[in-house]
C-alpha positions as CSV (number, residue, x, y, z in Angstrom):
1,M,139.8,145.5,243.8
2,N,140.2,142.9,246.3
3,A,137.1,144.1,248.2
4,V,135.1,143.6,245.2
5,R,136.6,140.2,244.3
6,A,135.7,139.1,248.0
7,W,132.0,140.4,247.5
8,V,131.7,138.5,244.5
9,L,133.0,135.2,245.9
10,L,130.6,135.7,249.1
11,A,128.0,136.1,246.8
12,L,128.6,133.0,244.7
13,A,129.3,131.0,247.9
14,A,125.6,131.9,249.3
15,T,123.7,131.1,246.2
16,A,125.7,127.9,245.5
17,G,124.2,126.0,248.7
18,C,120.6,127.1,247.1
19,A,118.7,125.0,244.6
20,A,117.4,126.2,241.6
21,P,113.6,126.5,241.8
22,A,111.9,123.2,240.4
23,V,110.5,123.8,237.2
24,A,107.5,121.4,236.3
25,P,107.9,119.5,233.0
26,P,105.7,120.8,230.3
27,A,102.5,118.9,230.1
28,P,101.9,116.7,226.9
29,A,100.1,118.4,224.0
30,P,96.3,117.1,223.9
31,S,95.9,114.4,221.4
32,T,93.7,115.6,218.2
33,E,93.3,111.9,217.2
34,P,90.1,110.3,218.7
35,D,90.5,107.0,220.7
36,I,90.4,104.2,218.4
37,H,87.7,102.1,220.5
38,A,85.4,105.4,220.4
39,M,85.5,105.4,216.2
40,A,82.8,103.8,214.4
41,V,83.6,100.6,212.5
42,A,83.6,100.7,208.6
43,E,81.6,98.0,206.7
44,R,83.6,95.5,204.6
45,R,81.9,95.3,201.2
46,G,81.9,91.8,199.5
47,E,82.8,88.6,201.1
48,K,86.1,87.6,199.2
49,I,89.5,87.2,201.1
50,G,90.8,90.8,201.4
51,A,93.4,92.9,203.4
52,P,93.6,91.6,206.8
53,V,92.7,95.4,207.9
54,D,89.8,96.5,210.0
55,V,88.8,100.3,209.5
56,R,87.5,102.7,211.7
57,Y,86.1,106.3,211.1
58,Q,85.1,109.3,212.9
59,F,83.6,112.8,211.5
60,S,84.6,116.0,213.0
61,G,81.1,117.2,212.9
62,Q,77.6,116.7,211.7
63,V,77.7,115.7,208.0
64,A,75.6,118.2,205.8
65,A,75.5,119.2,202.1
66,G,77.5,122.0,201.3
67,R,79.5,121.9,204.5
68,P,83.1,120.7,204.9
69,V,83.8,118.3,207.5
70,G,86.8,116.6,208.7
71,L,87.0,112.7,208.4
72,Q,89.5,110.6,210.3
73,I,90.1,107.3,209.0
74,A,92.2,104.5,210.8
75,A,93.3,101.4,209.4
76,V,94.3,98.5,212.0
77,P,96.2,95.6,210.5
78,R,95.4,92.3,211.9
79,F,98.9,91.0,210.8
80,D,102.3,92.5,210.0
81,G,102.8,93.6,206.5
82,S,104.0,96.1,204.3
83,N,102.9,98.9,201.7
84,L,99.6,99.5,203.4
85,R,97.5,102.1,201.6
86,I,94.1,103.8,202.5
87,E,92.6,105.2,199.4
88,L,89.6,107.6,199.3
89,P,88.6,107.5,195.8
90,Q,86.8,110.4,194.2
91,S,83.0,110.0,194.4
92,A,80.5,112.0,192.4
93,G,78.9,114.4,194.6
94,V,81.9,114.4,197.4
95,T,84.8,116.9,197.1
96,I,87.9,115.8,198.8
97,A,90.5,118.6,200.6
98,K,93.3,118.7,202.9
99,A,95.6,115.9,202.3
100,G,95.2,113.7,198.8
101,P,93.1,110.9,197.8
102,A,95.5,108.3,199.5
103,A,98.1,107.5,202.5
104,A,100.6,105.5,202.2
105,F,103.0,103.5,204.9
106,G,105.7,101.5,204.4
107,K,105.6,98.9,207.2
108,A,102.4,97.9,209.1
109,T,102.7,96.4,212.2
110,G,99.6,94.4,213.7
111,A,97.2,95.9,216.1
112,S,98.8,99.4,215.3
113,A,96.4,102.4,214.0
114,Y,97.5,103.9,210.8
115,R,95.6,107.2,210.4
116,Y,94.6,109.3,207.3
117,D,92.9,112.7,207.7
118,V,91.0,114.0,205.2
119,E,88.2,117.1,204.7
120,L,85.4,116.4,202.4
121,T,82.3,118.5,201.3
122,P,79.5,116.4,200.2
123,A,76.9,117.9,197.7
124,A,73.1,117.7,197.9
125,E,73.5,114.6,195.5
126,A,76.1,113.0,197.3
127,P,75.8,109.1,197.7
128,D,74.5,107.7,200.9
129,R,78.1,106.1,201.6
130,I,81.6,106.6,200.3
131,P,84.0,103.7,199.5
132,V,87.6,103.5,201.2
133,I,89.8,101.2,199.7
134,V,92.6,99.6,201.8
135,S,95.6,97.5,200.5
136,M,98.4,95.8,202.1
137,D,101.3,93.2,201.4
138,V,101.3,90.3,203.4
139,A,103.3,86.8,203.0
140,G,104.3,87.8,199.2
141,G,100.8,88.6,198.3
142,R,99.0,91.6,197.8
143,F,95.5,92.1,199.4
144,F,92.9,94.6,199.2
145,S,89.3,95.2,200.6
146,V,86.8,97.7,200.0
147,F,85.0,99.5,203.0
148,S,82.1,101.6,203.4
149,I,81.7,104.8,205.4
150,P,77.9,106.3,205.5
151,L,77.4,109.8,204.7
152,R,73.7,110.0,205.3
153,A,71.5,109.0,208.3
154,K,69.6,105.9,208.2
155,A,66.6,107.9,210.1
156,A,65.8,111.4,209.2
157,G,67.3,113.9,211.9
158,S,69.8,111.5,213.2
159,P,73.5,112.5,213.1
160,I,75.8,110.3,211.2
161,H,78.8,109.5,213.4
């Protein structure tokens, strides 16, 4: 028994001085979110004072009638606020799936991107543009703006994104 105990102690002493092999930290998962600066800028409709927010968007592929396509919308507040809401209202000729027709965020920090992903399927009779409504509370007031995202190419054969 003493011989076995001595052998175990020797084995433990021999391995105690050895460092465990270094394990590399796992690589960060690739982000599926596009860079905010690579996204197209949505056109603001109207000239009234609205929500102090810029809206950017990017489609996951080419927009074609009858084919689902992902649409990522990013709202970037210019000031801190609260109750930021991004809405994609139902439009005739466009079916919205995945997520819902709106995304809400409690606190909105200036220059941060608040993202909203949807999947939509335009029909042949879909409009050329779809509206996006963004609202936010700032300094005790509620402001909203309507933005426009193109679904149709301006020239025949050119991609929309």
